[in-house]
N, CA, C and O atoms as CSV, one atom per row, in Angstrom:
chain,resi,resn,atom,element,x,y,z
A,1,MET,N,N,-39.422,65.273,33.214
A,1,MET,CA,C,-38.426,65.992,32.435
A,1,MET,C,C,-38.862,66.028,30.968
A,1,MET,O,O,-39.507,65.108,30.466
A,2,LYS,N,N,-38.493,67.103,30.311
A,2,LYS,CA,C,-38.810,67.275,28.890
A,2,LYS,C,C,-38.053,66.255,28.049
A,2,LYS,O,O,-36.994,65.778,28.458
A,3,PRO,N,N,-38.586,65.918,26.882
A,3,PRO,CA,C,-37.841,65.020,25.994
A,3,PRO,C,C,-36.540,65.674,25.532
A,3,PRO,O,O,-36.447,66.896,25.416
A,4,VAL,N,N,-35.542,64.835,25.272
A,4,VAL,CA,C,-34.227,65.304,24.825
A,4,VAL,C,C,-34.060,64.932,23.357
A,4,VAL,O,O,-34.285,63.788,22.963
A,5,ARG,N,N,-33.660,65.921,22.550
A,5,ARG,CA,C,-33.453,65.697,21.123
A,5,ARG,C,C,-32.038,66.118,20.755
A,5,ARG,O,O,-31.561,67.160,21.204
A,6,LEU,N,N,-31.376,65.322,19.949
A,6,LEU,CA,C,-30.039,65.655,19.454
A,6,LEU,C,C,-30.156,66.467,18.169
A,6,LEU,O,O,-30.914,66.096,17.273
A,7,SER,N,N,-29.419,67.566,18.069
A,7,SER,CA,C,-29.352,68.295,16.803
A,7,SER,C,C,-28.627,67.413,15.791
A,7,SER,O,O,-28.023,66.406,16.160
A,8,ILE,N,N,-28.685,67.785,14.536
A,8,ILE,CA,C,-27.977,67.024,13.506
A,8,ILE,C,C,-26.477,67.012,13.809
A,8,ILE,O,O,-25.826,65.972,13.710
A,9,HIS,N,N,-25.938,68.169,14.175
A,9,HIS,CA,C,-24.513,68.250,14.494
A,9,HIS,C,C,-24.148,67.326,15.660
A,9,HIS,O,O,-23.179,66.572,15.576
A,10,ALA,N,N,-24.921,67.386,16.738
A,10,ALA,CA,C,-24.631,66.544,17.908
A,10,ALA,C,C,-24.703,65.065,17.534
A,10,ALA,O,O,-23.851,64.274,17.938
A,11,SER,N,N,-25.704,64.706,16.779
A,11,SER,CA,C,-25.873,63.314,16.360
A,11,SER,C,C,-24.678,62.836,15.536
A,11,SER,O,O,-24.204,61.715,15.720
A,12,GLU,N,N,-24.199,63.673,14.643
A,12,GLU,CA,C,-23.038,63.309,13.821
A,12,GLU,C,C,-21.771,63.189,14.659
A,12,GLU,O,O,-20.916,62.354,14.364
A,13,GLN,N,N,-21.636,64.003,15.688
A,13,GLN,CA,C,-20.424,64.010,16.506
A,13,GLN,C,C,-20.300,62.788,17.417
A,13,GLN,O,O,-19.191,62.446,17.826
A,14,LEU,N,N,-21.401,62.131,17.740
A,14,LEU,CA,C,-21.360,60.973,18.631
A,14,LEU,C,C,-20.333,59.945,18.169
A,14,LEU,O,O,-19.492,59.505,18.953
A,15,HIS,N,N,-20.402,59.569,16.913
A,15,HIS,CA,C,-19.500,58.552,16.365
A,15,HIS,C,C,-18.041,59.019,16.405
A,15,HIS,O,O,-17.152,58.268,16.808
A,16,TYR,N,N,-17.808,60.257,15.987
A,16,TYR,CA,C,-16.441,60.769,15.908
A,16,TYR,C,C,-15.789,60.906,17.274
A,16,TYR,O,O,-14.564,60.871,17.387
A,17,ARG,N,N,-16.605,61.062,18.313
A,17,ARG,CA,C,-16.067,61.292,19.649
A,17,ARG,C,C,-16.227,60.093,20.580
A,17,ARG,O,O,-15.872,60.161,21.756
A,18,GLY,N,N,-16.763,58.998,20.047
A,18,GLY,CA,C,-16.864,57.772,20.831
A,18,GLY,C,C,-17.921,57.813,21.919
A,18,GLY,O,O,-17.730,57.247,22.995
A,19,ILE,N,N,-19.021,58.471,21.649
A,19,ILE,CA,C,-20.084,58.658,22.642
A,19,ILE,C,C,-21.327,57.889,22.215
A,19,ILE,O,O,-21.677,57.857,21.035
A,20,GLU,N,N,-21.988,57.272,23.185
A,20,GLU,CA,C,-23.256,56.588,22.943
A,20,GLU,C,C,-24.410,57.559,23.222
A,20,GLU,O,O,-24.333,58.368,24.147
A,21,GLU,N,N,-25.451,57.478,22.439
A,21,GLU,CA,C,-26.624,58.342,22.611
A,21,GLU,C,C,-27.190,58.232,24.030
A,21,GLU,O,O,-27.550,59.243,24.634
A,22,ASP,N,N,-27.267,57.019,24.559
A,22,ASP,CA,C,-27.801,56.807,25.906
A,22,ASP,C,C,-26.967,57.515,26.970
A,22,ASP,O,O,-27.502,57.950,27.989
A,23,GLU,N,N,-25.663,57.632,26.741
A,23,GLU,CA,C,-24.810,58.336,27.694
A,23,GLU,C,C,-25.189,59.818,27.762
A,23,GLU,O,O,-25.231,60.404,28.844
A,24,VAL,N,N,-25.460,60.411,26.616
A,24,VAL,CA,C,-25.853,61.819,26.569
A,24,VAL,C,C,-27.140,62.026,27.367
A,24,VAL,O,O,-27.233,62.945,28.181
A,25,PHE,N,N,-28.121,61.171,27.129
A,25,PHE,CA,C,-29.400,61.293,27.839
A,25,PHE,C,C,-29.204,61.110,29.340
A,25,PHE,O,O,-29.808,61.832,30.134
A,26,GLU,N,N,-28.376,60.163,29.734
A,26,GLU,CA,C,-28.122,59.927,31.156
A,26,GLU,C,C,-27.474,61.139,31.822
A,26,GLU,O,O,-27.848,61.519,32.932
A,27,VAL,N,N,-26.506,61.739,31.141
A,27,VAL,CA,C,-25.838,62.915,31.706
A,27,VAL,C,C,-26.855,64.035,31.943
A,27,VAL,O,O,-26.877,64.638,33.016
A,28,ILE,N,N,-27.680,64.306,30.958
A,28,ILE,CA,C,-28.656,65.397,31.081
A,28,ILE,C,C,-29.668,65.106,32.180
A,28,ILE,O,O,-30.064,66.014,32.912
A,29,ARG,N,N,-30.085,63.872,32.303
A,29,ARG,CA,C,-31.116,63.523,33.291
A,29,ARG,C,C,-30.586,63.386,34.715
A,29,ARG,O,O,-31.346,63.571,35.665
A,30,THR,N,N,-29.290,63.064,34.890
A,30,THR,CA,C,-28.813,62.745,36.236
A,30,THR,C,C,-27.726,63.672,36.780
A,30,THR,O,O,-27.416,63.601,37.969
A,31,SER,N,N,-27.147,64.525,35.964
A,31,SER,CA,C,-26.049,65.377,36.418
A,31,SER,C,C,-26.513,66.821,36.598
A,31,SER,O,O,-27.451,67.265,35.936
A,32,PRO,N,N,-25.852,67.550,37.496
A,32,PRO,CA,C,-26.204,68.965,37.676
A,32,PRO,C,C,-25.933,69.769,36.409
A,32,PRO,O,O,-24.948,69.535,35.709
A,33,TRP,N,N,-26.812,70.707,36.130
A,33,TRP,CA,C,-26.645,71.584,34.976
A,33,TRP,C,C,-25.896,72.832,35.424
A,33,TRP,O,O,-26.035,73.283,36.561
A,34,GLU,N,N,-25.100,73.382,34.508
A,34,GLU,CA,C,-24.401,74.628,34.801
A,34,GLU,C,C,-24.353,75.488,33.546
A,34,GLU,O,O,-24.469,74.970,32.435
A,35,PRO,N,N,-24.185,76.790,33.711
A,35,PRO,CA,C,-24.153,77.677,32.541
A,35,PRO,C,C,-22.959,77.362,31.635
A,35,PRO,O,O,-21.882,76.979,32.092
A,36,ALA,N,N,-23.195,77.539,30.347
A,36,ALA,CA,C,-22.142,77.395,29.337
A,36,ALA,C,C,-22.075,78.705,28.543
A,36,ALA,O,O,-22.825,79.638,28.828
A,37,LYS,N,N,-21.209,78.776,27.580
A,37,LYS,CA,C,-21.059,79.985,26.773
A,37,LYS,C,C,-22.319,80.284,25.969
A,37,LYS,O,O,-23.073,79.387,25.594
A,38,ARG,N,N,-22.518,81.565,25.720
A,38,ARG,CA,C,-23.588,82.058,24.841
A,38,ARG,C,C,-24.986,81.628,25.295
A,38,ARG,O,O,-25.850,81.354,24.462
A,39,GLY,N,N,-25.207,81.568,26.599
A,39,GLY,CA,C,-26.532,81.273,27.129
A,39,GLY,C,C,-26.943,79.811,27.069
A,39,GLY,O,O,-28.101,79.480,27.324
A,40,LYS,N,N,-26.024,78.953,26.742
A,40,LYS,CA,C,-26.340,77.523,26.692
A,40,LYS,C,C,-26.114,76.889,28.061
A,40,LYS,O,O,-25.650,77.549,28.990
A,41,ILE,N,N,-26.443,75.613,28.178
A,41,ILE,CA,C,-26.314,74.859,29.418
A,41,ILE,C,C,-25.409,73.669,29.142
A,41,ILE,O,O,-25.381,73.154,28.025
A,42,GLN,N,N,-24.666,73.228,30.158
A,42,GLN,CA,C,-23.840,72.035,30.019
A,42,GLN,C,C,-23.954,71.181,31.268
A,42,GLN,O,O,-24.328,71.657,32.339
A,43,ALA,N,N,-23.628,69.933,31.108
A,43,ALA,CA,C,-23.564,68.990,32.223
A,43,ALA,C,C,-22.470,67.995,31.866
A,43,ALA,O,O,-22.117,67.853,30.695
A,44,SER,N,N,-21.933,67.306,32.868
A,44,SER,CA,C,-20.907,66.311,32.560
A,44,SER,C,C,-20.997,65.155,33.543
A,44,SER,O,O,-21.459,65.297,34.675
A,45,LYS,N,N,-20.541,64.017,33.071
A,45,LYS,CA,C,-20.529,62.816,33.903
A,45,LYS,C,C,-19.394,61.920,33.437
A,45,LYS,O,O,-19.109,61.806,32.245
A,46,GLU,N,N,-18.758,61.289,34.411
A,46,GLU,CA,C,-17.666,60.369,34.124
A,46,GLU,C,C,-18.200,58.936,34.092
A,46,GLU,O,O,-18.972,58.527,34.958
A,47,PHE,N,N,-17.778,58.193,33.088
A,47,PHE,CA,C,-18.172,56.796,32.934
A,47,PHE,C,C,-16.934,55.917,32.992
A,47,PHE,O,O,-15.874,56.306,32.501
A,48,LEU,N,N,-17.055,54.751,33.580
A,48,LEU,CA,C,-15.999,53.756,33.518
A,48,LEU,C,C,-15.901,53.309,32.063
A,48,LEU,O,O,-16.912,52.926,31.473
A,49,TYR,N,N,-14.722,53.349,31.478
A,49,TYR,CA,C,-14.570,53.056,30.057
A,49,TYR,C,C,-13.832,51.748,29.821
A,49,TYR,O,O,-14.362,50.869,29.141
A,50,GLN,N,N,-12.638,51.590,30.353
A,50,GLN,CA,C,-11.854,50.353,30.249
A,50,GLN,C,C,-11.770,49.836,28.808
A,50,GLN,O,O,-12.086,48.681,28.524
A,51,ASN,N,N,-11.333,50.725,27.909
A,51,ASN,CA,C,-11.289,50.353,26.502
A,51,ASN,C,C,-10.259,51.222,25.781
A,51,ASN,O,O,-9.682,52.139,26.365
A,52,GLU,N,N,-10.041,50.915,24.502
A,52,GLU,CA,C,-9.143,51.716,23.689
A,52,GLU,C,C,-9.905,52.797,22.940
A,52,GLU,O,O,-11.033,52.597,22.491
A,53,TRP,N,N,-9.250,53.955,22.819
A,53,TRP,CA,C,-9.763,55.034,21.983
A,53,TRP,C,C,-8.555,55.615,21.258
A,53,TRP,O,O,-7.578,56.009,21.895
A,54,ASN,N,N,-8.617,55.671,19.939
A,54,ASN,CA,C,-7.491,56.137,19.123
A,54,ASN,C,C,-6.188,55.413,19.473
A,54,ASN,O,O,-5.139,56.036,19.642
A,55,LYS,N,N,-6.279,54.106,19.575
A,55,LYS,CA,C,-5.139,53.209,19.798
A,55,LYS,C,C,-4.455,53.381,21.152
A,55,LYS,O,O,-3.290,53.018,21.309
A,56,LYS,N,N,-5.171,53.931,22.126
A,56,LYS,CA,C,-4.636,54.065,23.478
A,56,LYS,C,C,-5.704,53.622,24.473
A,56,LYS,O,O,-6.885,53.925,24.306
A,57,PHE,N,N,-5.280,52.905,25.504
A,57,PHE,CA,C,-6.212,52.405,26.506
A,57,PHE,C,C,-6.553,53.507,27.511
A,57,PHE,O,O,-5.674,54.233,27.974
A,58,TYR,N,N,-7.851,53.622,27.841
A,58,TYR,CA,C,-8.315,54.590,28.830
A,58,TYR,C,C,-9.243,53.911,29.824
A,58,TYR,O,O,-10.017,53.024,29.465
A,59,SER,N,N,-9.155,54.332,31.066
A,59,SER,CA,C,-9.996,53.780,32.126
A,59,SER,C,C,-11.332,54.510,32.251
A,59,SER,O,O,-12.344,53.913,32.619
A,60,TYR,N,N,-11.323,55.812,31.941
A,60,TYR,CA,C,-12.525,56.620,32.140
A,60,TYR,C,C,-12.810,57.484,30.926
A,60,TYR,O,O,-11.916,57.858,30.167
A,61,LYS,N,N,-14.092,57.785,30.772
A,61,LYS,CA,C,-14.536,58.694,29.719
A,61,LYS,C,C,-15.505,59.688,30.352
A,61,LYS,O,O,-16.442,59.293,31.047
A,62,GLN,N,N,-15.280,60.973,30.111
A,62,GLN,CA,C,-16.207,61.994,30.582
A,62,GLN,C,C,-17.012,62.483,29.384
A,62,GLN,O,O,-16.443,62.848,28.356
A,63,VAL,N,N,-18.326,62.489,29.516
A,63,VAL,CA,C,-19.226,62.941,28.461
A,63,VAL,C,C,-19.818,64.277,28.896
A,63,VAL,O,O,-20.317,64.414,30.013
A,64,LYS,N,N,-19.757,65.270,27.989
A,64,LYS,CA,C,-20.186,66.622,28.334
A,64,LYS,C,C,-21.054,67.194,27.210
A,64,LYS,O,O,-20.523,67.759,26.254
A,65,PRO,N,N,-22.385,67.057,27.311
A,65,PRO,CA,C,-23.261,67.672,26.322
A,65,PRO,C,C,-23.470,69.162,26.602
A,65,PRO,O,O,-23.488,69.594,27.754
A,66,VAL,N,N,-23.626,69.928,25.536
A,66,VAL,CA,C,-23.981,71.341,25.604
A,66,VAL,C,C,-25.351,71.455,24.949
A,66,VAL,O,O,-25.551,70.973,23.834
A,67,PHE,N,N,-26.297,72.093,25.641
A,67,PHE,CA,C,-27.683,72.056,25.175
A,67,PHE,C,C,-28.432,73.326,25.544
A,67,PHE,O,O,-27.930,74.174,26.283
A,68,ILE,N,N,-29.646,73.439,25.012
A,68,ILE,CA,C,-30.559,74.529,25.371
A,68,ILE,C,C,-31.880,73.907,25.816
A,68,ILE,O,O,-32.246,72.816,25.380
A,69,GLU,N,N,-32.573,74.608,26.674
A,69,GLU,CA,C,-33.881,74.145,27.125
A,69,GLU,C,C,-34.937,75.026,26.481
A,69,GLU,O,O,-35.004,76.228,26.735
A,70,GLU,N,N,-35.759,74.410,25.645
A,70,GLU,CA,C,-36.858,75.117,25.001
A,70,GLU,C,C,-38.141,74.815,25.752
A,70,GLU,O,O,-38.128,74.056,26.721
A,71,LYS,N,N,-39.242,75.398,25.321
A,71,LYS,CA,C,-40.518,75.205,26.020
A,71,LYS,C,C,-40.939,73.746,26.103
A,71,LYS,O,O,-41.448,73.303,27.133
A,72,THR,N,N,-40.730,72.994,25.018
A,72,THR,CA,C,-41.254,71.624,24.960
A,72,THR,C,C,-40.193,70.535,24.948
A,72,THR,O,O,-40.517,69.354,25.073
A,73,GLU,N,N,-38.910,70.924,24.795
A,73,GLU,CA,C,-37.862,69.910,24.713
A,73,GLU,C,C,-36.498,70.488,25.074
A,73,GLU,O,O,-36.316,71.702,25.164
A,74,ILE,N,N,-35.558,69.588,25.274
A,74,ILE,CA,C,-34.157,69.944,25.481
A,74,ILE,C,C,-33.428,69.564,24.199
A,74,ILE,O,O,-33.516,68.423,23.745
A,75,VAL,N,N,-32.712,70.514,23.618
A,75,VAL,CA,C,-32.022,70.277,22.353
A,75,VAL,C,C,-30.518,70.288,22.599
A,75,VAL,O,O,-29.957,71.283,23.058
A,76,VAL,N,N,-29.875,69.164,22.284
A,76,VAL,CA,C,-28.429,69.033,22.446
A,76,VAL,C,C,-27.760,69.633,21.215
A,76,VAL,O,O,-28.006,69.209,20.086
A,77,ILE,N,N,-26.907,70.631,21.457
A,77,ILE,CA,C,-26.224,71.337,20.371
A,77,ILE,C,C,-24.965,70.586,19.941
A,77,ILE,O,O,-24.731,70.392,18.748
A,78,THR,N,N,-24.166,70.170,20.902
A,78,THR,CA,C,-22.949,69.404,20.630
A,78,THR,C,C,-22.617,68.566,21.859
A,78,THR,O,O,-23.197,68.755,22.929
A,79,VAL,N,N,-21.685,67.644,21.695
A,79,VAL,CA,C,-21.269,66.769,22.793
A,79,VAL,C,C,-19.757,66.598,22.732
A,79,VAL,O,O,-19.189,66.381,21.661
A,80,TYR,N,N,-19.114,66.697,23.886
A,80,TYR,CA,C,-17.672,66.500,23.985
A,80,TYR,C,C,-17.382,65.239,24.787
A,80,TYR,O,O,-18.168,64.836,25.645
A,81,ALA,N,N,-16.242,64.624,24.494
A,81,ALA,CA,C,-15.784,63.464,25.257
A,81,ALA,C,C,-14.324,63.696,25.624
A,81,ALA,O,O,-13.525,64.163,24.812
A,82,TYR,N,N,-14.003,63.362,26.853
A,82,TYR,CA,C,-12.634,63.457,27.346
A,82,TYR,C,C,-12.264,62.099,27.922
A,82,TYR,O,O,-13.048,61.496,28.655
A,83,TYR,N,N,-11.081,61.623,27.593
A,83,TYR,CA,C,-10.639,60.304,28.016
A,83,TYR,C,C,-9.498,60.436,29.018
A,83,TYR,O,O,-8.595,61.253,28.836
A,84,PHE,N,N,-9.543,59.609,30.101
A,84,PHE,CA,C,-8.584,59.707,31.196
A,84,PHE,C,C,-8.173,58.326,31.670
A,84,PHE,O,O,-8.852,57.334,31.405
A,85,ASN,N,N,-7.058,58.277,32.370
A,85,ASN,CA,C,-6.644,57.042,33.011
A,85,ASN,C,C,-6.696,57.133,34.532
A,85,ASN,O,O,-6.435,56.146,35.220
A,86,THR,N,N,-7.025,58.281,35.050
A,86,THR,CA,C,-7.267,58.433,36.479
A,86,THR,C,C,-8.622,59.088,36.644
A,86,THR,O,O,-9.016,59.934,35.841
A,87,GLU,N,N,-9.327,58.697,37.678
A,87,GLU,CA,C,-10.655,59.230,37.911
A,87,GLU,C,C,-10.559,60.725,38.203
A,87,GLU,O,O,-9.710,61.161,38.980
A,88,VAL,N,N,-11.429,61.497,37.581
A,88,VAL,CA,C,-11.454,62.950,37.773
A,88,VAL,C,C,-12.635,63.270,38.674
A,88,VAL,O,O,-13.776,62.930,38.360
A,89,LYS,N,N,-12.362,63.913,39.774
A,89,LYS,CA,C,-13.421,64.304,40.713
A,89,LYS,C,C,-13.806,65.741,40.450
A,89,LYS,O,O,-12.967,66.640,40.516
A,90,ALA,N,N,-15.075,65.960,40.152
A,90,ALA,CA,C,-15.541,67.320,39.877
A,90,ALA,C,C,-15.825,68.084,41.146
A,90,ALA,O,O,-16.226,69.247,41.090
């Protein structure tokens, strides 16, 4: 697989959205890819979270990077996080 690089925007968003860099790489490497808006690609994966986020306890966190595949690398444009208390089956 091609190397994965975070854009400046994606890198900055990790902290604000409670996402670890390794989670983004894992999602891209292990989850099915699907089309996203404007010719981009997305993938998502649910992680066991068992922690607080914004003063509320959550059991699960879904990480969803949006990226493009270039000739030599995969560039992550942005990353979303969704927090849940029940497991979401895709």
